[in-house]
C-alpha positions as CSV (number, residue, x, y, z in Angstrom):
1,M,94.4,109.7,85.9
2,G,96.6,111.6,83.4
3,L,94.1,111.2,80.6
4,Y,91.2,112.4,82.8
5,Y,92.9,115.5,84.2
6,G,95.2,116.2,81.3
7,L,98.3,115.9,83.5
8,P,101.3,113.5,83.2
9,V,101.3,110.5,85.4
10,S,103.7,110.6,88.3
11,V,105.6,107.7,89.8
12,E,102.8,106.8,92.3
13,P,102.3,103.3,90.9
14,M,105.8,102.4,91.9
15,K,105.1,103.6,95.5
16,A,101.9,101.5,95.6
17,L,103.8,98.4,94.5
18,T,106.4,99.1,97.2
19,A,103.6,99.4,99.9
20,L,102.2,96.1,98.8
21,I,105.5,94.3,98.9
22,I,106.2,95.8,102.5
23,A,102.7,94.7,103.6
24,G,103.5,91.1,102.4
25,T,100.6,90.8,100.0
26,L,102.9,90.3,97.0
27,T,105.5,87.7,96.5
28,L,108.9,88.8,95.2
29,N,108.2,87.4,91.7
30,E,104.8,89.2,91.5
31,F,106.5,92.4,92.5
32,L,109.2,92.0,90.0
33,V,106.7,91.2,87.2
34,A,104.5,94.2,88.1
35,G,107.4,96.5,88.3
36,L,108.7,95.3,84.9
37,L,105.2,95.8,83.3
38,A,104.8,99.3,84.8
39,S,108.3,100.2,83.6
40,V,107.5,99.0,80.1
41,A,104.2,100.9,80.1
42,F,105.9,104.1,81.2
43,L,108.5,103.7,78.5
44,L,105.8,103.1,75.8
45,I,103.8,106.2,77.0
46,G,107.0,108.3,76.9
47,Q,108.1,107.1,73.5
48,L,104.6,107.3,71.9
49,R,104.2,110.8,73.5
50,V,100.8,109.8,74.8
51,L,101.1,112.3,77.6
52,T,102.7,115.7,77.5
53,A,104.5,117.7,80.1
54,V,102.6,120.5,81.8
């Protein structure tokens, strides 16, 4: 989304993960791994300055 519109990515993926865990479609381990991967992706995006602030 950020690359398409030229805007930074918000924290919406974390909200989506939370909704999935509340709905019971993810196990705790799946949730933890998904959160860890999303966090690493956000850190890499920030460190590599792939997206810029508006």
